[in-house]
C-alpha positions in Angstrom: -16.5 9.9 -24.3 -15.6 6.3 -23.8 -15.3 5.6 -20.0 -13.4 2.7 -18.2 -16.1 0.2 -17.1 -14.8 -0.7 -13.6 -15.8 -3.4 -11.0 -14.9 -2.7 -7.5 -13.8 -5.7 -5.4 -13.8 -4.9 -1.7 -15.7 -1.9 -0.3 -14.3 -1.5 3.2 -12.4 1.2 5.0 -9.9 2.0 2.2 -12.7 2.7 -0.1 -14.5 4.8 2.6 -11.3 6.8 3.3 -9.9 7.1 -0.3 -11.3 5.6 -3.4 -14.9 6.7 -3.1 -13.6 10.1 -3.9 -11.5 8.9 -6.7 -14.5 7.1 -8.2 -17.0 9.9 -7.9 -15.5 13.3 -6.8 -12.2 13.7 -8.4 -10.5 15.0 -11.6 -10.7 11.3 -12.9 -14.3 10.5 -12.3 -15.3 11.4 -15.7 -13.1 8.7 -17.0 -14.9 6.1 -15.0 -18.1 4.1 -14.9 -18.3 2.1 -11.7 -20.5 -0.8 -13.0 -20.8 -2.8 -10.0 -19.3 -3.9 -6.6 -18.4 -7.2 -4.7 -17.8 -7.7 -1.2 -19.0 -10.6 1.2 -19.3 -8.0 4.0 -23.1 -7.1 3.4 -22.9 -4.0 5.6 -19.8 -2.5 3.7 -21.5 -3.3 0.3 -24.8 -1.7 1.2 -23.1 1.5 2.4 -21.0 1.9 -0.8 -23.8 0.9 -3.2 -26.4 2.8 -1.5 -24.4 6.0 -1.1 -23.6 6.1 -5.0 -26.8 4.6 -6.4 -25.4 1.2 -7.5 -28.6 -0.9 -8.0 -29.2 -4.3 -6.3 -28.7 -6.3 -9.5 -25.1 -4.8 -9.6 -24.2 -5.8 -6.0 -22.4 -9.0 -5.4 -21.1 -11.1 -2.4 -18.5 -12.7 -4.8 -16.1 -11.2 -7.3 -16.4 -14.2 -9.5 -20.2 -13.5 -10.0 -19.6 -9.9 -10.7 -17.1 -10.5 -13.3 -19.1 -13.2 -15.0 -22.3 -11.1 -15.1 -21.1 -7.6 -15.9 -19.4 -6.1 -18.8 -16.1 -4.7 -17.5 -12.9 -3.4 -18.7 -10.9 -3.6 -15.4 -11.3 -4.3 -11.7 -10.1 -2.5 -8.6 -8.9 -4.9 -5.9 -9.3 -3.5 -2.3 -9.3 -6.6 -0.4 -7.1 -7.3 2.6 -3.4 -7.5 1.5 -3.3 -11.4 1.9 -6.3 -11.6 -0.5 -5.0 -9.6 -3.4 -3.7 -12.6 -5.4 -6.9 -14.7 -6.2 -9.2 -11.9 -7.5 -6.3 -10.3 -9.5 -5.5 -13.7 -11.3 -9.2 -14.4 -11.8 -9.8 -11.0 -13.5 -6.6 -11.3 -15.5 -7.5 -14.6 -16.8 -10.8 -13.1 -18.1 -8.9 -10.5 -19.9 -9.4 -7.7 -17.5 -6.8 -5.2 -16.4 -6.3 -4.8 -12.7 -5.6 -1.8 -10.3 -4.5 -3.1 -6.9 -4.3 -1.1 -3.7 -0.9 -1.1 -2.2 0.8 -3.5 -1.8 1.0 -5.7 -4.8 0.6 -8.8 -2.5 1.9 -9.8 1.0 4.2 -12.6 -0.2 6.7 -12.9 -3.1 4.9 -16.1 -4.3 1.5 -14.2 -4.7 3.2 -11.3 -6.2 5.0 -13.5 -8.9 1.8 -15.4 -9.8 -0.1 -12.1 -10.3 2.8 -10.6 -12.6 3.3 -13.9 -14.6 -0.4 -14.2 -15.4 -0.6 -10.5 -16.3 2.2 -11.1 -18.7 0.9 -14.3 -20.2 -2.6 -12.6 -21.0 -0.8 -9.4 -22.0 -2.8 -7.3 -19.3 -1.8 -4.7 -16.9 -1.4 -4.8 -13.2 -1.0 -1.4 -11.7 -0.4 -0.8 -7.9 -1.4 2.3 -6.0 1.5 3.3 -4.1 0.1 6.8 -3.9 3.0 8.2 -1.8 5.1 8.1 -5.0 3.2 11.2 -6.0 4.0 13.1 -2.9 5.8 16.0 -4.4 8.6 15.9 -1.7 9.3 12.3 -2.5 9.3 13.1 -6.1 11.9 15.8 -5.7 14.1 13.9 -3.4 14.1 11.0 -5.6 15.0 13.0 -8.7 17.9 14.8 -6.8 19.2 11.6 -5.4 19.2 10.0 -9.0 21.1 13.1 -10.3 23.9 12.4 -7.9 23.9 15.4 -5.9 23.8 13.5 -2.6 26.4 10.9 -3.7 26.0 7.1 -2.6 23.3 6.1 0.0 24.8 4.8 3.2 22.4 4.8 6.2 18.8 5.8 6.4 15.9 5.8 9.1 12.3 6.1 7.9 9.5 6.0 10.4 5.7 6.0 10.1 3.7 5.9 13.3 0.0 5.9 13.6 -2.1 6.9 16.6 -3.3 4.1 18.7 -6.9 4.6 17.6 -6.0 3.2 14.3 -5.5 -0.3 15.7 -7.5 -0.1 19.0 -10.9 -1.8 18.8 -11.9 -0.1 22.0 -11.8 3.4 20.3 -15.2 4.9 19.4 -15.8 5.3 16.5 -13.7 2.6 15.2 -11.1 3.5 12.6 -9.7 0.4 10.7 -10.0 -1.7 13.9 -12.0 -4.8 14.0 -11.3 -7.0 17.0 -8.6 -8.9 15.0 -7.4 -6.1 12.8 -3.9 -5.8 14.4 -3.6 -9.6 14.5 -4.3 -10.0 10.8 -2.3 -6.8 9.8 1.0 -6.1 11.4 2.7 -2.7 11.1 4.9 -4.4 8.5 2.1 -5.4 6.2 0.1 -2.2 6.7 2.8 0.5 7.0 6.3 -0.8 6.3 5.1 -1.1 2.6 4.6 2.5 2.3 8.1 3.6 3.7 9.9 0.7 2.0 8.3 1.5 -1.4 9.2 5.3 -0.9 12.9 4.3 -0.1 13.3 1.9 -3.0 11.8 4.5 -5.4 14.4 6.9 -4.3 17.5 5.0 -4.4 16.7 2.3 -7.0 18.6 -0.4 -5.1 17.6 -4.0 -4.7 17.4 -5.4 -1.1 19.6 -8.3 -0.2 19.2 -9.1 3.6 16.3 -8.4 6.1 16.1 -8.6 9.8 13.0 -7.4 11.9 12.5 -6.6 15.5 9.0 -6.6 16.9 7.4 -5.1 20.0 4.0 -6.5 21.5 3.7 -4.5 24.6 0.9 -1.8 24.2 -1.8 -3.7 22.3 -2.1 -6.6 24.7 -2.6 -4.1 27.6 -5.8 -2.6 26.0 -9.1 -3.0 27.7 -11.7 -4.3 27.6 -10.5 -5.9 24.4 -6.9 -6.7 24.4 -5.1 -7.3 21.0 -2.4 -9.9 20.5 -0.6 -8.1 17.9 2.4 -6.0 17.3 2.6 -2.4 18.5 5.9 -1.5 16.6 8.4 -3.0 14.2 11.9 -2.2 13.2 12.8 -3.6 9.7 16.5 -3.5 9.0 17.1 -3.6 5.2 20.6 -4.2 3.7 20.9 -3.3 0.1 23.1 -4.4 -2.8 25.4 -1.5 -2.4 26.0 -2.3 1.3 23.8 0.6 2.7 21.4 0.0 5.6 17.9 1.4 6.2 15.9 1.1 9.3 12.1 1.3 8.6 10.2 1.8 11.8 6.4 1.5 11.8 3.7 1.2 14.5 0.3 2.1 15.6 0.6 3.0 19.4 1.2 6.7 19.6 -1.0 8.5 22.0 -4.2 9.7 20.4 -3.3 13.3 21.3 -0.6 13.2 18.5 -1.0 16.1 16.2 -1.6 13.8 13.2 -3.1 10.4 12.6 0.2 9.3 11.0 3.6 10.8 12.4 6.1 10.1 9.7 9.5 11.3 8.7 12.9 10.2 7.4 16.7 10.9 7.4 19.0 9.7 4.6 22.9 9.9 5.1 24.9 9.8 1.9 28.5 10.1 1.1 27.9 13.7 -0.3 25.1 15.0 1.7 22.1 14.4 4.2 18.4 14.6 3.5 15.7 15.3 6.1 12.1 14.6 5.2 9.6 16.0 7.8 6.7 14.3 6.1 4.2 14.7 8.8 4.2 18.5 8.4 2.1 17.9 5.2 -0.3 20.7 5.1 -1.6 22.9 7.8 -2.2 22.7 11.5 -5.5 23.6 13.2 -6.9 24.1 16.7 -10.3 23.3 17.4 -12.5 22.0 20.3 -11.3 18.5 19.1 -7.6 19.4 19.7 -4.7 20.2 17.5 -4.7 18.4 14.2 -2.2 18.4 11.2 -4.5 18.2 8.1 -2.8 16.5 5.2 -4.1 18.5 2.3 -1.2 17.2 0.0 -2.7 13.7 0.3 -6.5 14.5 0.2 -7.7 18.0 -0.3 -11.5 18.7 -0.1 -11.9 21.7 -2.6 -14.9 24.1 -2.5 -16.4 22.8 -5.7 -16.9 19.3 -4.2 -13.9 17.7 -5.8 -11.1 16.0 -4.0 -7.6 16.4 -5.0 -4.2 15.5 -3.6 -1.8 12.7 -4.4 -4.2 10.2 -3.0 -6.3 10.8 -6.0 -3.7 11.8 -8.7 -1.6 8.6 -8.5 -4.4 6.0 -8.7 -6.1 8.3 -11.2 -3.1 8.2 -13.6 -2.8 4.5 -13.4 -6.4 4.2 -14.4 -5.4 6.4 -17.4 -2.6 4.0 -18.1 -5.0 1.1 -18.1 -7.3 3.0 -20.5 -4.4 3.6 -22.8 -3.4 -0.1 -22.7 -7.0 -1.2 -23.6 -7.1 1.4 -26.5 -3.8 0.0 -27.9 -1.9 3.2 -27.3 0.7 1.8 -24.9 3.7 0.5 -26.5 5.9 -2.4 -25.6 8.6 -0.3 -23.9 6.1 1.5 -21.7 4.2 -1.7 -20.7 7.6 -3.4 -19.8 8.4 -0.4 -17.6 5.1 -0.7 -16.0 5.5 -4.2 -15.3 9.1 -4.0 -13.9 9.9 -5.3 -10.4 10.4 -1.7 -9.0 7.3 -0.3 -10.6 4.9 -3.0 -9.5 6.4 -3.0 -6.0 7.6 -6.6 -6.2 10.7 -5.8 -4.3 8.7 -3.9 -1.7 6.6 -7.2 -1.2 9.9 -9.1 -1.0 11.1 -6.7 1.9 7.9 -7.2 3.9 7.6 -10.9 3.2 11.3 -11.4 4.4 10.6 -9.3 7.6 7.5 -11.4 8.4 9.7 -14.5 8.0 12.4 -12.9 10.2 9.9 -12.4 13.1 8.3 -15.8 12.5 11.6 -17.5 13.1 12.8 -15.2 15.8 12.8 -15.4 19.7 10.3 -13.7 22.0 11.8 -12.2 25.2 10.1 -12.1 28.5 9.2 -8.4 27.8 7.4 -9.5 24.5 10.1 -8.3 22.1 10.6 -10.6 19.2 14.1 -10.4 17.9 13.9 -11.8 14.3 16.7 -13.7 12.4 18.6 -12.5 9.4 16.8 -13.5 6.0 18.5 -13.7 2.8 16.2 -12.3 0.0 17.8 -14.2 -2.8 17.5 -17.4 -0.8 13.8 -16.8 -0.1 13.1 -16.2 -3.8 15.0 -19.2 -5.0 13.2 -21.5 -2.5 9.8 -20.1 -3.4 10.1 -19.4 -7.0 12.8 -21.8 -8.3 14.4 -20.6 -11.6 11.9 -17.8 -12.0 13.8 -16.1 -9.0 16.3 -15.1 -11.7 13.9 -12.7 -13.1 14.1 -10.6 -9.8 17.8 -11.1 -9.0 
């Protein structure tokens, strides 16, 4: 059976937590041949390649060299969000398809550059917003689109991590390098998930953004303080006048029942929807405490395979890439996959505007940043010129 020859760009925490299982222990592993990996972090590269038997001659500290030297069909970009654009464009220009870990990019400019290059080369950029495969969100989106709830009016979505996720003092460390929460705000790391989930549900374009940020807990950490944001509230006004508040952060006490506590409430003209998304599997009590196991996202089965929507969504995207390369994807399907909603362009636009809101905001004596209103259309027109019309 022909397999997709994949190059892995970035072998850090997201590969450790999710993609190692997709590549080697999922229902999609038989479709893949991981040909090589690239990462300037030698320790992360050695861990990944050593664990899965990737020989020294297929390990690279630059993605350019990997793409030049190996015969590949596609690459998977697992770099930090702000570094998605360059490797994606480089791969596309060499006629490779690209799977990108969420989000598409952290700025609308980069997102547009990636999508434009893909279209020019006739290649596919697929983005792993794996929460789109959460069966609860799939059902809610279908019911909302059917009209049963009427028109969306107001919503609150929240996604709050334990402090250990962003705390460089915690042992063992989770994602947290000393500067993790400086380089990654809750907006760039968490709001993207909830914004995308909401956009996929209601299918409305965002028109205005205002963010509020709190920097109170992280600077108090010892012995390593972090000058980053603990909590963000991103207010999004949509084209129908509806308003959503997306609240994200990583400062919950580590005694929380789940690494991520998340939920939402949508109020519509004809109904109300409550999504208790942190009750996602089962709760166990052990010597380590009370823990909610998210078996919907990642389920370790007795035969060694890992299932759940963390595997199914990127796995099906890889199947789409194979279909495109085999000439089995028609124009209509390609256009649907490259649309602003499907690629998460509007999700990137929301988060880009939220960051701009905070940058132009004012900081109070209590370290609360009150952001300014940002018009999404104005940002896109300023950054993209006439090409903004493709998204408005």
